[in-house]
DSSP file (Angstrom, degrees, kcal/mol; ACC not computed):
  #  RESIDUE AA STRUCTURE BP1 BP2  ACC     N-H-->O    O-->H-N    N-H-->O    O-->H-N    TCO  KAPPA ALPHA  PHI   PSI    X-CA   Y-CA   Z-CA
    1    1 A M     >        0   0    0      0, 0.0     4,-1.8     0, 0.0     5,-0.1   0.000 360.0 360.0 360.0 -40.9   38.7   -8.8  -30.6
    2    2 A T  H  >  +     0   0    0      1,-0.2     4,-2.3     2,-0.2     5,-0.1   0.873 360.0  52.1 -62.6 -41.1   36.6  -11.3  -28.7
    3    3 A R  H  > S+     0   0    0      2,-0.2     4,-2.5     1,-0.2    -1,-0.2   0.868 107.6  53.2 -67.3 -38.2   36.1   -8.8  -25.9
    4    4 A R  H  > S+     0   0    0      2,-0.2     4,-2.4     1,-0.2    -2,-0.2   0.910 109.6  47.4 -62.2 -45.5   34.9   -6.2  -28.4
    5    5 A I  H  X S+     0   0    0     -4,-1.8     4,-2.5     2,-0.2    -2,-0.2   0.884 111.5  51.1 -59.6 -44.3   32.4   -8.5  -29.9
    6    6 A L  H  X S+     0   0    0     -4,-2.3     4,-2.3     2,-0.2    -2,-0.2   0.900 112.3  45.6 -60.7 -46.7   31.2   -9.4  -26.4
    7    7 A V  H  X S+     0   0    0     -4,-2.5     4,-2.1     2,-0.2    -2,-0.2   0.920 114.2  49.6 -64.7 -43.6   30.7   -5.7  -25.4
    8    8 A T  H  X S+     0   0    0     -4,-2.4     4,-2.5     1,-0.2    -2,-0.2   0.920 112.1  46.7 -62.7 -45.3   29.0   -4.9  -28.7
    9    9 A T  H  X S+     0   0    0     -4,-2.5     4,-2.6     1,-0.2     5,-0.2   0.872 112.5  49.6 -62.4 -41.0   26.6   -7.8  -28.4
   10   10 A S  H  X S+     0   0    0     -4,-2.3     4,-2.2    -5,-0.2    -1,-0.2   0.894 110.9  49.6 -66.8 -37.2   25.8   -7.0  -24.8
   11   11 A F  H  X S+     0   0    0     -4,-2.1     4,-2.6     2,-0.2    -2,-0.2   0.949 113.0  47.6 -63.7 -51.2   25.1   -3.3  -25.6
   12   12 A L  H  X S+     0   0    0     -4,-2.5     4,-2.8     1,-0.2    -2,-0.2   0.905 112.4  48.4 -61.7 -44.9   22.8   -4.3  -28.6
   13   13 A L  H  X S+     0   0    0     -4,-2.6     4,-2.1     1,-0.2    -1,-0.2   0.922 113.2  48.4 -66.4 -39.2   20.9   -6.9  -26.4
   14   14 A G  H  X S+     0   0    0     -4,-2.2     4,-1.9    -5,-0.2    -2,-0.2   0.922 111.9  48.3 -61.8 -43.9   20.5   -4.3  -23.6
   15   15 A Y  H  X S+     0   0    0     -4,-2.6     4,-2.6     1,-0.2    -2,-0.2   0.926 112.7  49.1 -65.3 -42.7   19.3   -1.6  -26.1
   16   16 A L  H  X S+     0   0    0     -4,-2.8     4,-2.6     1,-0.2    -1,-0.2   0.869 109.6  50.8 -60.0 -37.6   16.8   -4.0  -27.7
   17   17 A S  H  X S+     0   0    0     -4,-2.1     4,-1.5     2,-0.2    -1,-0.2   0.860 112.1  47.0 -73.3 -32.4   15.4   -5.1  -24.4
   18   18 A I  H  X S+     0   0    0     -4,-1.9     4,-1.8    -5,-0.2    -2,-0.2   0.945 112.3  51.0 -68.1 -46.5   14.9   -1.4  -23.3
   19   19 A S  H  X S+     0   0    0     -4,-2.6     4,-2.1     1,-0.2    -2,-0.2   0.908 110.8  48.0 -57.2 -46.5   13.3   -0.6  -26.7
   20   20 A F  H  X S+     0   0    0     -4,-2.6     4,-1.4     1,-0.2    -1,-0.2   0.858 107.3  56.3 -65.9 -33.3   10.8   -3.6  -26.5
   21   21 A S  H  < S+     0   0    0     -4,-1.5     4,-0.3     1,-0.2    -1,-0.2   0.888 110.8  43.2 -69.1 -36.1    9.9   -2.6  -23.0
   22   22 A F  H >< S+     0   0    0     -4,-1.8     3,-1.1     1,-0.2     4,-0.3   0.851 109.9  56.6 -72.6 -34.1    8.9    0.9  -24.1
   23   23 A A  H >< S+     0   0    0     -4,-2.1     3,-1.1     1,-0.3    -1,-0.2   0.780  96.9  63.7 -67.2 -24.6    7.1   -0.4  -27.1
   24   24 A A  T 3< S+     0   0    0     -4,-1.4    -1,-0.3     1,-0.2    -2,-0.2   0.685  97.5  59.1 -72.5 -18.5    5.0   -2.6  -24.9
   25   25 A E  T <  S+     0   0    0     -3,-1.1     2,-0.4    -4,-0.3    -1,-0.2   0.565  78.0 106.9 -86.2  -7.8    3.5    0.5  -23.3
   26   26 A I    <   -     0   0    0     -3,-1.1     2,-0.2    -4,-0.3    -3,-0.0  -0.552  62.3-145.1 -76.7 128.0    2.2    2.0  -26.6
   27   27 A S        -     0   0    0     -2,-0.4     2,-0.3     1,-0.0    -2,-0.1  -0.526   8.3-137.7 -91.6 160.5   -1.6    1.7  -26.7
   28   28 A T        +     0   0    0     -2,-0.2     2,-0.3     0, 0.0    -1,-0.0  -0.755  29.3 150.7-115.3 164.8   -3.6    1.1  -29.8
   29   29 A G        -     0   0    0     -2,-0.3     2,-0.2     5,-0.0     5,-0.0  -0.937  47.4 -54.7-167.8-174.3   -6.8    2.6  -31.1
   30   30 A K    >   -     0   0    0     -2,-0.3     3,-0.7     1,-0.1     4,-0.5  -0.505  42.4-124.5 -80.2 152.5   -8.8    3.5  -34.2
   31   31 A A  G > >S+     0   0    0      1,-0.2     5,-2.2     2,-0.2     3,-1.5   0.888 111.9  58.9 -60.2 -39.7   -7.2    5.7  -36.9
   32   32 A E  G > 5S+     0   0    0      1,-0.3     3,-0.9     3,-0.2    -1,-0.2   0.762  93.6  66.2 -65.5 -26.3  -10.1    8.0  -36.6
   33   33 A D  G < 5S+     0   0    0     -3,-0.7    -1,-0.3     1,-0.2    -2,-0.2   0.748 107.7  39.7 -64.1 -24.7   -9.3    8.6  -32.9
   34   34 A V  G < 5S-     0   0    0     -3,-1.5    -1,-0.2    -4,-0.5    -2,-0.2   0.205 126.9 -94.7-111.3  11.8   -6.0   10.3  -33.8
   35   35 A G  T < 5S+     0   0    0     -3,-0.9     2,-0.4     1,-0.3    -3,-0.2   0.709  87.2 115.1  89.5  19.3   -7.3   12.2  -36.8
   36   36 A I      < -     0   0    0     -5,-2.2    -1,-0.3    -6,-0.1    -2,-0.2  -0.971  62.7-124.8-121.8 137.0   -6.4    9.8  -39.8
   37   37 A S     >  -     0   0    0     -2,-0.4     4,-2.1     1,-0.1     5,-0.2  -0.530  17.4-127.0 -78.3 147.4   -9.1    8.2  -41.9
   38   38 A S  H  > S+     0   0    0      1,-0.2     4,-2.1     2,-0.2     5,-0.1   0.862 109.7  55.8 -62.3 -33.9   -8.9    4.3  -42.2
   39   39 A E  H  > S+     0   0    0      2,-0.2     4,-1.9     1,-0.2    -1,-0.2   0.928 107.9  46.2 -64.9 -43.7   -9.0    4.6  -46.0
   40   40 A R  H  > S+     0   0    0      1,-0.2     4,-2.1     2,-0.2    -2,-0.2   0.880 111.3  52.9 -69.0 -33.8   -6.0    6.9  -46.1
   41   41 A L  H  X S+     0   0    0     -4,-2.1     4,-2.4     1,-0.2    -1,-0.2   0.879 108.6  50.8 -62.6 -39.6   -4.2    4.6  -43.7
   42   42 A Q  H  X S+     0   0    0     -4,-2.1     4,-2.4     2,-0.2    -2,-0.2   0.871 108.5  50.7 -69.5 -34.2   -4.9    1.7  -45.9
   43   43 A R  H  X S+     0   0    0     -4,-1.9     4,-2.2     2,-0.2    -2,-0.2   0.886 110.9  49.3 -65.3 -39.4   -3.6    3.5  -49.0
   44   44 A I  H  X S+     0   0    0     -4,-2.1     4,-2.3     2,-0.2    -2,-0.2   0.924 110.8  51.1 -63.9 -43.5   -0.4    4.4  -47.1
   45   45 A N  H  X S+     0   0    0     -4,-2.4     4,-2.3     1,-0.2     5,-0.2   0.934 110.2  48.6 -60.8 -46.1    0.0    0.8  -46.0
   46   46 A T  H  X S+     0   0    0     -4,-2.4     4,-2.5     1,-0.2    -1,-0.2   0.912 111.5  49.8 -60.2 -42.2   -0.4   -0.4  -49.6
   47   47 A A  H  X S+     0   0    0     -4,-2.2     4,-2.1     1,-0.2    -1,-0.2   0.867 111.2  48.2 -66.4 -36.3    2.1    2.0  -50.8
   48   48 A M  H  X S+     0   0    0     -4,-2.3     4,-1.8     2,-0.2    -1,-0.2   0.873 110.1  52.0 -69.8 -36.5    4.6    1.0  -48.2
   49   49 A Q  H  X S+     0   0    0     -4,-2.3     4,-1.4     2,-0.2    -2,-0.2   0.927 110.6  49.1 -63.6 -46.6    4.1   -2.7  -49.0
   50   50 A T  H  < S+     0   0    0     -4,-2.5     3,-0.4     1,-0.2    -2,-0.2   0.931 112.6  47.8 -59.5 -43.7    4.7   -1.9  -52.7
   51   51 A L  H  < S+     0   0    0     -4,-2.1    -1,-0.2     1,-0.2    -2,-0.2   0.822 115.5  43.9 -68.4 -29.8    7.9    0.0  -51.9
   52   52 A S  H  < S+     0   0    0     -4,-1.8    -1,-0.2    -5,-0.1    -2,-0.2   0.602  88.6 104.7 -91.3 -12.2    9.2   -2.7  -49.6
   53   53 A S  S  < S-     0   0    0     -4,-1.4     2,-0.1    -3,-0.4    -4,-0.0  -0.463  80.2-105.6 -74.4 140.3    8.4   -5.7  -51.8
   54   54 A P              0   0    0      0, 0.0    -1,-0.1     0, 0.0    -2,-0.1  -0.368 360.0 360.0 -65.1 144.5   11.4   -7.4  -53.6
   55   55 A R              0   0    0     -2,-0.1    -2,-0.0    -3,-0.1    -3,-0.0   0.392 360.0 360.0-106.4 360.0   11.6   -6.7  -57.2
């Protein structure tokens, strides 16, 4: 059982480190540069925050 936990933990840490290394390569820019208006992006953000807030 302990070996299984160790292997699972090692796998997850490896996966996360690879994921974060790829995420570091993502560039940022203005919403308009990719075809989305800033106003629409703000409305989407507000809606997502409303959905994820605890009730």
